[in-house]
C-alpha positions as CSV (number, residue, x, y, z in Angstrom):
1,M,-22.7,-18.1,-24.4
2,D,-24.0,-16.5,-21.2
3,K,-25.4,-13.1,-20.8
4,S,-22.7,-11.8,-18.7
5,K,-20.0,-12.6,-21.2
6,E,-22.0,-11.7,-24.2
7,K,-22.8,-8.0,-22.2
8,E,-18.8,-7.6,-21.4
9,E,-17.8,-8.3,-25.4
10,Q,-20.8,-5.9,-26.5
11,S,-19.0,-3.1,-24.1
12,I,-15.4,-3.8,-25.3
13,M,-16.6,-3.5,-28.7
14,D,-18.5,-0.4,-28.3
15,K,-15.8,1.0,-26.3
16,S,-13.3,0.0,-29.4
17,M,-15.4,1.9,-31.6
18,R,-15.1,5.0,-29.9
19,S,-11.3,4.8,-29.2
20,V,-8.2,5.1,-31.2
21,F,-4.9,2.8,-30.9
22,V,-2.1,5.5,-30.6
23,G,1.4,3.7,-31.6
24,N,5.3,4.9,-31.6
25,I,4.7,6.7,-28.7
26,P,8.3,8.3,-26.7
27,Y,9.1,6.5,-23.5
28,E,9.0,9.4,-21.8
29,A,5.7,10.6,-22.7
30,T,3.1,10.5,-19.9
31,E,-0.6,10.1,-20.1
32,E,-1.4,13.2,-19.2
33,K,0.3,14.7,-21.7
34,L,-1.1,12.5,-24.5
35,K,-4.5,13.1,-23.3
36,D,-4.2,16.8,-23.4
37,I,-3.0,16.3,-27.3
38,F,-6.1,14.4,-28.0
39,S,-8.3,16.4,-26.4
40,E,-7.4,19.1,-29.6
41,V,-10.5,17.0,-31.5
42,G,-13.1,16.3,-28.6
43,P,-12.8,15.7,-24.9
44,V,-11.2,12.3,-23.9
45,L,-12.8,10.1,-21.3
46,S,-9.4,8.2,-20.8
47,F,-6.2,8.0,-22.1
48,K,-4.6,4.2,-21.2
49,L,-0.7,3.5,-21.6
50,V,0.5,-0.3,-22.1
51,F,3.1,-1.4,-19.6
52,D,5.2,-4.6,-19.5
53,R,3.7,-6.9,-16.8
54,E,7.1,-8.2,-15.9
55,T,9.6,-4.6,-16.1
56,G,6.6,-2.1,-15.7
57,K,7.9,0.1,-18.4
58,P,5.5,1.3,-21.0
59,K,5.3,-0.7,-24.6
60,G,5.4,2.5,-26.6
61,Y,1.6,2.1,-27.3
62,G,-1.7,2.6,-25.7
63,F,-5.5,3.7,-26.2
64,C,-7.8,6.7,-26.3
65,E,-11.3,6.8,-25.7
66,Y,-13.4,9.5,-26.9
67,K,-17.4,9.9,-26.1
68,D,-18.3,8.7,-29.7
69,Q,-17.2,7.3,-32.9
70,E,-17.1,10.2,-34.9
71,T,-14.3,12.1,-32.4
72,A,-12.5,8.8,-32.5
73,L,-12.5,9.3,-36.6
74,S,-11.3,12.8,-36.3
75,A,-8.5,12.1,-34.4
76,M,-7.3,9.3,-36.8
77,R,-7.6,12.4,-39.5
78,N,-5.8,14.7,-37.7
79,L,-3.6,13.5,-35.4
80,N,-2.0,10.7,-37.1
81,G,1.4,11.6,-37.6
82,Y,1.7,14.3,-34.8
83,E,5.3,15.0,-33.8
84,I,5.9,14.6,-30.2
85,G,9.3,13.6,-28.2
86,G,11.1,13.4,-32.0
87,R,8.7,10.8,-33.2
88,S,5.4,10.5,-35.6
89,L,2.6,9.2,-33.4
90,R,0.3,6.6,-35.4
91,V,-3.2,7.0,-34.9
92,D,-5.2,3.9,-35.6
93,N,-8.6,2.5,-35.2
94,A,-9.2,0.2,-31.8
95,C,-11.7,-2.5,-33.8
96,T,-9.0,-5.6,-34.3
97,E,-8.9,-8.4,-32.6
98,K,-5.7,-7.7,-31.0
99,S,-6.6,-4.1,-30.1
100,R,-9.8,-5.5,-28.0
101,M,-7.9,-7.9,-26.2
102,E,-5.4,-5.5,-25.2
103,M,-8.7,-3.0,-24.2
104,Q,-10.4,-5.8,-22.0
105,A,-7.3,-6.5,-20.4
106,L,-6.7,-2.8,-19.5
107,M,-10.4,-2.7,-18.5
108,Q,-10.1,-5.8,-16.0
109,G,-6.9,-4.5,-14.7
110,P,-4.0,-6.5,-13.5
111,Q,-3.6,-9.2,-11.3
112,V,-2.1,-8.4,-8.3
113,E,-0.7,-11.2,-6.1
114,N,-1.0,-10.6,-2.5
115,P,2.4,-9.9,-1.0
116,Y,1.1,-11.2,2.1
117,G,0.1,-14.5,1.2
118,D,-2.8,-16.2,1.7
119,A,-5.4,-14.7,4.3
120,V,-5.3,-16.8,7.7
121,D,-8.4,-17.7,10.3
122,P,-8.1,-15.3,12.9
123,E,-8.2,-18.4,15.4
124,K,-4.5,-20.0,13.6
125,A,-3.2,-16.4,13.4
126,P,-0.7,-17.0,16.5
127,E,0.5,-20.1,15.1
128,A,1.0,-18.5,11.6
129,I,3.1,-15.9,13.3
130,S,4.9,-18.3,15.2
131,K,6.0,-20.4,11.9
132,A,6.7,-17.2,10.1
133,V,9.0,-15.7,12.8
134,A,10.7,-19.2,13.6
135,T,11.7,-19.4,9.8
136,L,13.3,-16.0,9.8
137,P,17.3,-16.3,9.1
138,P,19.2,-15.0,12.4
139,E,20.2,-11.4,10.8
140,Q,16.9,-10.9,9.8
141,M,15.4,-11.5,13.5
142,F,18.5,-9.6,14.8
143,E,17.8,-6.4,12.9
144,L,13.9,-6.7,13.6
145,M,15.1,-6.6,17.4
146,K,17.0,-3.7,16.8
147,Q,14.9,-1.8,14.8
148,M,12.4,-2.2,17.5
149,K,14.4,-1.3,20.6
150,L,15.5,2.1,18.5
151,C,12.2,2.6,18.2
152,V,11.2,2.4,21.5
153,Q,14.3,4.2,22.8
154,N,13.9,7.2,20.3
155,N,9.9,7.5,20.6
156,P,8.1,5.5,23.3
157,S,4.9,7.0,22.4
158,E,5.3,5.8,18.7
159,A,6.2,2.8,19.8
160,R,3.3,2.3,22.1
161,N,0.5,3.1,19.5
162,M,2.2,0.9,16.5
163,L,1.7,-2.1,19.1
164,L,-1.6,-1.2,20.2
165,Q,-2.5,-0.6,16.9
166,N,-0.8,-4.0,15.1
167,P,-1.2,-7.3,18.4
168,Q,-0.1,-9.0,15.5
169,L,3.7,-7.3,15.5
170,A,3.6,-7.3,19.4
171,Y,3.1,-11.2,19.6
172,A,5.8,-11.6,16.6
173,L,8.4,-9.5,18.8
174,L,7.8,-11.9,21.7
175,Q,8.0,-15.0,19.5
176,A,11.0,-13.6,18.2
177,Q,12.6,-13.0,21.8
178,V,11.6,-16.6,22.9
179,I,13.8,-18.0,19.6
180,M,16.6,-15.8,20.9
181,R,16.8,-16.8,24.6
182,I,15.7,-13.3,25.6
183,V,12.8,-14.9,27.3
184,D,11.8,-18.3,28.4
185,P,8.7,-20.2,26.9
186,V,7.0,-20.0,30.0
187,T,7.2,-16.2,30.8
188,A,6.1,-15.7,27.2
189,V,3.0,-17.5,27.3
190,S,2.3,-15.6,31.3
191,M,2.9,-12.4,29.5
192,L,-0.1,-13.0,26.9
193,H,-3.6,-12.0,28.0
194,P,-5.3,-15.5,30.0
195,S,-8.5,-15.1,28.2
196,N,-6.6,-15.6,24.7
197,P,-5.9,-19.1,23.7
198,V,-2.3,-19.5,22.8
199,P,-0.6,-22.7,21.1
200,P,2.4,-23.7,22.6
201,V,5.7,-21.3,21.7
202,L,7.3,-23.2,19.0
203,Q,11.0,-23.8,19.3
204,P,13.0,-24.0,15.8
205,D,15.1,-26.8,15.0
206,K,18.1,-24.4,14.3
207,P,20.5,-23.8,17.2
208,P,19.3,-20.9,19.5
209,I,20.7,-17.3,19.0
210,P,22.6,-16.3,21.9
211,N,21.6,-12.8,23.7
212,N,25.4,-11.2,22.4
213,Y,24.6,-12.5,18.8
214,V,25.8,-10.2,16.5
215,P,26.3,-10.9,12.4
216,S,29.6,-10.1,11.1
217,N,28.7,-7.0,9.5
218,Q,26.4,-5.4,12.4
219,P,28.0,-3.4,15.4
220,Q,27.8,-4.6,18.8
221,V,24.2,-3.2,20.6
222,P,23.6,-3.7,24.4
223,P,21.5,-6.6,25.5
224,L,17.4,-6.1,24.5
225,M,16.4,-7.0,28.3
226,N,17.7,-3.3,29.2
227,N,14.7,-1.9,26.9
228,P,12.1,-4.8,27.0
229,V,9.5,-4.4,24.1
230,P,6.4,-3.8,25.2
231,T,4.0,-6.6,25.3
232,P,0.6,-6.9,24.5
233,N,-0.9,-7.1,28.2
234,Q,0.8,-3.9,29.1
235,Y,-2.1,-2.4,26.9
236,N,-4.9,-4.5,28.3
237,R,-5.6,-5.4,24.3
238,K,-5.7,-9.2,23.2
239,C,-3.4,-10.5,20.8
240,L,-4.8,-12.6,17.8
């Protein structure tokens, strides 16, 4: 066993000896409320409820950490059977193997998957954006353009700042206009900063979306060219 692993296990063991397992917790109880209750026997370093990873709901138990083992033992003697929300709390030691594994998971924290996918090299960002936009269904692409048009109409300054701070969004909107045949590919390339290498505009396999395309559940809106979406070169900023 390497030293780092041994040190981690020692830390978990030390923490488990200073902690108590708390079961039969009402689902509406909060960590703050429970922390207040367990502070009656001594200062609480932390109180952590355990949540179901799939549903996000509390499992009905958790762990309370104290600064020393004596306070943890006092909590087991004095708070076991404490009434809260119509339930009697079960307070026990946290030194069992199962409790240690639960505490280790709490210390490490949940592994959260990046909702935006894997990171992309900056030089390949334009191509990645083009592919992402090309895979959007027509209804979603139409809604994207509609919302951006409303943003430009209602608050031009905010729309300008948003595009300045997010050049990737400006590029995605331009790509969407190409796919919807609002802007032809040659014009789209000419709108981009000349010093920025740009991949050829992708031509999706699906049929073009006409300018006047309206999903069945969407009202008719004026053509987007009446209020063109600001493009990156208007603000002298480079697009990715």
